[in-house]
N, C-alpha and C positions, 0 to 999 in steps of 0.2 A: 288900252292895249299895252301890256307890260312887255319890256324889252329884255332879252337875255343875250349876253355877249359870250361867244365861244362856249356854249354848253357842251360838256363832254358826254360821251355815249351813255354813261351811267345815269344822266339826267333825262335822257330821251323818253323813257317810259312815262315819267311824270309830265313832261312837256307834250306828249302825244295823247294825254287823257282828254276825253270829251266830258261834257257835263253829264252827270248821271242823275237818275231819279230813283227813288225807292220803289222797288217792284213787288214786294211781298203783298202789300195791301191791294195794289193794282191788279195783280194776278188773281187774287181772291175775288175781286169785283168782276173781272172778266169771266171767271169760271161760273160764278153765280148767275150772271146774265145769260151765258150760253146754256146752262142747265134749264133755266126758266123758259128760254125761247125754244129749246128742243122739246120741252114738254107742252108748252102752251101756244107756240106759233105766233101768229099775227097779234093776238091779244097781248102777249108779252112785249112784242116789238113796239106796239102803240104805247104801252105803259112806260117803257124806257125812253121813248122819243119824247114823251111828255115830261119825264123826270129830268133827263139830261139836256134836252134842247128847248124845253119850255113851250112846246107847241103840241096841240091836240090834233091828231090826224085821223080822219075817217078812212081814207084810202091812200095808199102809198104810190100807186102807179101814176105816172105823168100822162095826162090826156093829150089827145091830138090837138085840141084847141089850145092847150098850154104851149105846145110846141109851135103852133102857128103864131100865137101872140109873141113868143120869144123871137121867132124869125123876123117878125115885123118890127120889133123894138130895137134890133141891133143896127147901129149906124152903118151905112154902106162902106165907110172907110175901114171900120173894124172887120166887116165881112171880107173885104178885099185882103186885108192883112192876114186873116185866118186862112184864106184860100192859098196865099203865097206860102205860108208856113206848111200847110197841109200838102201842097205839091212837093216841097223840098223833102219833107219827112217821108213821103211816099217814094220819091226817087231813091233816097238813100236806103230805105228798108227793102225796096224791090230788088236792089242789087245783092241782097243777102240770100235770095232764093238759091237753094242747092240743086244742082243738076246731078241726078244719080249716075254714078260711074261703076260699071261692072268690072271687077278685078278677077282675073283667072289666077288663083293662088297656087293651084296645081293643075296640070293638064286635065281638063274635064271638070274642074271644081270652080264654080263661079260664085262670087260674093258681092253683094252691093247693099246700099242703104237708101231708104226712102223716107220722106217726111209725111206725117199725117197731122192735121190740125187737131188741137184740143177742141172738142165739140162745143162745150159751154164754159165760158169764162166770165168772171166778174171783175169790174173795174171800179175802184173806189176813188171818188173825186172830192177832195176837201172843199168846203164852202167857207163860210165865215168872212173875215175881213179881206181875205185874198182868195176869191173863188178861182181855182186853177183850171180854167177851161183849156189851157195849153196842154194839161196832162191828158185830157180827153183825146187830143190829137196823137199824143205820144203812145197811147195804149190802144185806142180803137183802130188806128190806121194799120199798124203791123198785124193786129188780130184779124182784120178783114183781109189783108194781103195773104196771111197764112191760111185762110179758109175757115176760120172759126164760124160755126153756124149761128151760135147764140152769144151775143155780147150784152151782158147785163150790167147796167150802170146804177150805182147807188151814190147819192150825194145828200148831205144833210139839208133839211129845209130851214128857211129863215123863220122869223117869228110869225110870219103870215102864212107859213106852210108852203112856200114856193122855193124852187131852185133858181139860182142865178140864170137869167136868160142866155148869157154867153155860153154857159155850160150846156144848156139844152140845144142851142144853135150848133155848137161844135159836135154834139152827139148825133144830131140829125144829119149833119154834113158827112160824118165819117161812117155811118151805117150801124150805129148802136141799135140793137133790136128792141130792147126794153129799158125803161128808165124808172127809177124809184126814188121817192123823196124820203130817204132814211139815211142816217149817218151813225158814226161812232161804233161802239162795241156791238150794238144791236144790228147794224147793217152787216157786219162781218159774220155774226152768228146766223143771221137769216140766209146769207149766201152759203154758209157751211151746211146747214141742215135743210134749207128750203122751207117755205111756209105755204099756206094756201094762196098767197099773193106773189111771193118772191121765189124764183126758181133756185134750186140747189145748183151750184157750179162745181167744176173740177179744179179750177185754179183761180186765185184771187190776186189782182194786181193793184198797185197804186199806193201813194204815200198817205200819211196821216199823222195825227198827234200820238202821244205815248199810249193812249188808250187803244187806238186803232192798231198801232204796231204790236202791242201785247195781244190783242185779239187775233191778229193774223198769225202770230206765232202759236197761239193756242189752237187755232183752226188747223194748222199743220199737224198737230198732234192727233187730230181727229180724222186725218186722211185726205184733207184738202191741200193741194199744193199752193205755194205762194211764190211771188216773183223773187223776193230776196228779203233778208232781214233789213230793216230800215230804222233810221234814227234821224235826229236833227240834221239839217243841211250844213255843208261845210265846204270851205275853199282854202287851198294853199297856193300862194303866189311865190314863185322863185324869180327874183329880180336882180339885175346888175346895173351897171352904169348906162346900159342901152335902153333902160326902161323909161317911160314917161310917168313920173310920180303921180300926176293927176289921174292918169288912166288907172294905175294900180289902186289908188284910193277909191276910185269909183267902183272897181270890181269888188274890193273888200266890202264896201258898203252895200252893194247890190245883194251880196250873199247874207250879210248881217241882218238885213231887213226881213228875211224869211221868218225869224222868230228869235225870242230872247235866248233860246237854247242853241241857236246856231253858233258855229265857230269859224273864225277866219284866222289864217296864219300867214305872216309875211316872212319869207326866208331870203336873206341877202348876204352879201359880203361887204356891206358898206353902212356905217353909222349915218352917213349923210343921206342915204336913200331913206332910211327909217325916219329921219327928221323931216324930210320933204314930204313923205307919204303921210306922216302923222299930222302935219300942218294941213295938208290937202283934205284929210279926213275931217278935221275940225271945221274947215270952211264949207265943205260939201254937205255934211250932215245937218248943218243949221237950217237948210231949206227942205229937208226931207219930211214927208208927211208921217212916216213911221219912226220918227227920231227916238222916241222912248224905247221902242223895240231894238233899234240899232245900238243904242247905248248899253242896253242890257247884254246884248250879244258880244259887244266889244270888251265887256268885263271878263269874259271867258276866252278872250282871244289874245294873241301874242305876236311879237316880232322877234325873230331869231337871227343873230348875226354870226355867221361862220367865217372862218379864214378864207375858205374857197367855196365856189359854187358847187364843185363836185361833192363836198361834204354836205352842202345843203340838199343836193339830190339824194344822197344816201339817207338823210333824215326824212325826206319826203317819201321815199320807198318804205321806210319804217312806219311812218304815219299812215300811209295808204289813203290819200284824200279822195273824197267823192269827185271834186273838181280840182284840176291842177292847171295853173296858168304859167307858161314859161316865157318870160320877157328877159331873155339873156342872149348874149352874142352867140350866133350860129345855133339858135334854138332847135331848128329842125333836125340837125345832125346829132342833137343830144337825146332825141327820142329813144334811141336804142338803149340808153341807160335807165329809162323809166320802166320799172318793173310793176309797181302797184299804183293804180289810179283808175277811177271810174271813167273820166273823160278828160282829155288834154286839150289845151288851147295854146296855140303857138303865136307869139309876137304881140306887139303893142295894139294891133287892131282886132285881135281875136278875143273880144270880150265874152265873158262867161254867159251873158244874157243871150248871145247868139245861139248857144246850145240849148238854153232854157226854152227858146221860142221857135226859131225859124231856120237855123242853118241846115237842119235835116237829121242830125244825130239825136239820139234819144236822151231825155233828161231824167229818166227813171234809173237811178244809179245807186251802187252800194255805198253805204255810209258807215261811220263808226269803225273804220279799219277793215271792213269786209271786202274792200277792193283787193285785199291780199288773196282772196279765194272765190270771189263772185264777180261776174260780169254785169254790166248794165243790161236793161231790157233790149232785146233785139227780136228779129223775126223768129229766131230759134226758141225764144221764150214761149211761143204760142203753139209749138208743134212738139210731137214726139218723134223720135227717130226709130224706125223699124229696120232691123237687119234681115236680109234675105239671102238664102243660098240655094244653089241648084247643082246637084251632082249628076253627071251623065254616067252611063255604064262604065265608060273609060275612067271617069273621075273616081268612082267607088273602088275600082280595081287599083288605081294608082295610090289612093290615100288609105284604103281599107286596112292594109297590114299595119300601118302606123297606129290607127285607131284601136285595132285589136290588141296590140302590144300594150298600149297605154291603159286600156280598160282592164286588161288582165292584171296589170300591176296594181291597179286600184281595187282589185277583187270585185269588180262589177260585171258579173258574167252576162247579165241581160244586155248591157251596153255592147259587150263584145259580140254577142249572138246576133244583134241587130245588123252588124256588119257581115258576120260570117255567113248568115243565111242568104244574103244577097250574093256574096262571092261564090258560094256553092251553086246557086241558081245559074250564074253566068258561066261557071266552069262546066256545068252539065248541059249548057246550051238550051 
C-alpha cells in the first residue's frame, strides 16, 4: 500500500483511479454469447457452461431433492446465523415501504403515487471460492417484501454440477421461486431472452466478475433493467487519532480479500496512524487463508495523508467509495458532509463486515465512483412508481384555463380541446 503525503487536488483524479480491465475483447465475447443464446437457447447455454465452467449439464433447474439435501447439510449454527441476518434485513427493508399520500395541488385536483412490484426479477449469485449466500438474503428478501411474484436465481455450478448448499438454503428460506445451475455471461443472456428452461426477467440484480458485469450492461441495451453498474469491491477508511489501528487494518483486509482487483484506501491526518495500520496489516494478513488475493489487492491500494480530516472528507466525496468507514472524532455529526458513498459505517465498532452480512442494510452497492449518482439496492429497486391523479368537476374548472393557455402556446390544439370540451359541458349544465 503506497503512501502519499498531502496530495494536491490536481493529483486526486489519478489517486481515485480503480484498476481497469480491457473491455474491447470482453464486449465482443459478451455479444457473441448473447447472439448465440438468443438464437439457440438452452443448447447454447449448455455449450458455454461446458466451455467456461468445465461442467456438462443436462438440466439447469435445481430439484426439490437437491434443496432438501442442502437444507439437511447446513449446520444448525449457520442456519441460526442466517436467520438472524434475514430478520435484520427484513426489519430494515420493511421500514422502506411507502405509504401513499394524496396531495390536493389545486382545489379539486388530487395527485398521489403508488408502488407496484416488478413481476419477474433475476438474481445472480456468484459461486466459486466465495459462494455469496449472503447476497441471496440481500436481494431475495426485499424482492419478496416488495411483492415480486417470480424470483429467479442463477448461480454457477461447481465441477460436479452443484450449487453451494448454503446458497440453496438461503434461497429456500427467502422465497426464491426458481433456482438454476448456470453462471457467467450465459446466465445473464438466458435471463435476458428466456429459454425453454430459464424464464425471461424484467430486471437483473447481483454482483459478479468482469464478464458478468459486462453481460449485465449489455442486457440493459436489450431492454432488461439492471440494479446498477458494478465493479470490484472497494473501501475507504477515514481515521484520526481516535481510531484503533488494529480495527482499521482488519477492515481494510476484509475488503481486500474479495478479489485481487479490489481496492482499499486509508485517509488520515497522521503519518503515525499509517505506520501503525501498516504494521497491523502485515501481522494480520499472515494468518489469512486468502493471503495471495489480499496482497494483490493491496498493490492497487493506497494511504493518503492530508493536513486535515476535512480535506480527507473532500477527497472521499471525490472518490465516492462503495463502503466508507468514519473512525474520527464526533463522526456522527460529520455525516452531513458526506455527499457520495454507498454505505457509511460510524465508529470503531462499526465494521464493514456488519453491513456485508447481518446489520440489516443492503450490501449491493454502487462501485467505481457510481455512488455519485446511484444508490445501493433497497425496496425501491424492486418496484415501479405509478403516479395517479383525479380531477373533480371543480378541479377541471379551477385548473382548466391554465391548461388551455399552455396548450395553445405550444400549438397543441387537441390538448386544449380535451379541456375545453369538459368546461363547456359543465357550463351548459
